[in-house]
C-alpha positions, 0 to 999 in steps of 0.5 A, a space after each residue: 494147400 488145395 485141401 485147405 482151400 476146399 475146406 475154406 470154401 466148404 466152410 463158408 458155404 455151409 457154416 457162416 450165417 451172415 445175420 450179424 448179432 450183437 450181444 452184451 459184449 459190444 464194447 469188445 465185439 465192435 473191435 472184432 466184427 471187422 474180422 469178416 467185414 474187412 473194412 472199417 470198424 471205428 469205436 469212440 468211447 467217452 468216459 465221464 468223471 463218475 465212470 459213466 459214459 457213452 460209446 459209438 460204434 460205426 462199421 462200414 463194409 467193403 462192397 466186394 465183401 457184401 456181394 461175397 457174403 450175399 452170394 454165399 448166404 444165398 447159395 447156402 439157403 440163408 437168404 431166400 431173397 438176396 435183394 431184401 437180405 440184411 447183414 445187420 439184423 436190427 431186430 436182434 440188436 435191439 433184443 440184445 440191448 433190451 436184456 442188458 443191465 447198466 447199458 442203454 441203446 441210444 440210437 441205431 441206424 443201418 442200411 442193413 447191408 453196408 453200414 451201421 452206427 450204434 450209440 449206447 450209454 453205460 452207467 459205470 465202466 468199472 461195474 461193466 467190466 467186473 460184473 460180466 463174466 466175459 470181461 473177467 475171463 478175457 481181460 481184453 479191457 482193463 480199467 483201474 483207479 488209484 486215488 485220482 489216477 486211472 489206467 485203461 488198457 486194451 489188448 489186441 490179440 488172437 483172442 479177438 478172432 476166437 471171440 468172433 467165431 465162438 461168441 458171434 457165430 457160435 462155432 467150436 474151435 474145430 470148425 473154424 481154426 483151419 481158416 486162421 494162419 496155422 503155426 509156422 504158416 507164412 503170410 504168403 501161403 495163407 494169403 494164397 488160400 484166402 485169394 482162392 476163396 474170396 476175390 481181392 481177399 488179400 487186399 481187403 485184409 491188408 487194408 483192414 483196421 480197427 480203431 478205438 478213440 478214447 476220450 477221458 475226463 482229465 489230464 492225460 499223463 501217458 499213453 502209447 496211442 496217437 494223440 487226437 487232442 481234447 483229451 482223446 487218444 486213438 488206438 489202432 491196429 491192422 487185422 494182418 498184424 493181429 492175425 500173425 502176432 505172436 504176442 498181444 499188443 496192449 494199448 495203455 492210457 493213464 489220466 488224472 482227474 
């Protein structure tokens, strides 16, 4: 266990770059960013009858995590000036959107460290999910229409964790997999290592949730989320359950126009 703890500290000090970058995978990556922000990641998705829509992503970071990230970034030489360091790089985010097809950035607001809000629109959700290799490969979000009935499904599983480290941080699996719960490892054992590397790490993870609100242009026929009224369903899952789940949790919503 001590060896694992030392690996965790060494990894965090030398590998993680806390200038968060967004890519074309925003719809999904919003749901995984909370893995290292350990606070609140909320996404609202509004779909129009023609398949176009808007999405708003709001992320709020735990102050303890922000201080921890700045300490590590400063020690590793990533942040020459802690006071002016930005965890959310707005320039990189705007660059990412500039190169995307079928997606337009509507607004971007951030204090650089603790909070960020992004709103964007897309021309067609079906095109978005079928034209980009990422969505075709992972199948994390599925959207299908038969006649006037549409089915939307979102899968929460460990793939989200791997996406974060590999797509956002650019790490190989060998460089980060020991940070995650190992096969057969108990929650108590993993939390012990986490508490060693980050103050209140256990409490932060246990209070972390990802929430996705989906508003559809029709009558909802069935769902396994929480009804928010006005054709809106909320899907929510805790980070702890995602990390330790042996199988995917799939959220489904069926509506008719």
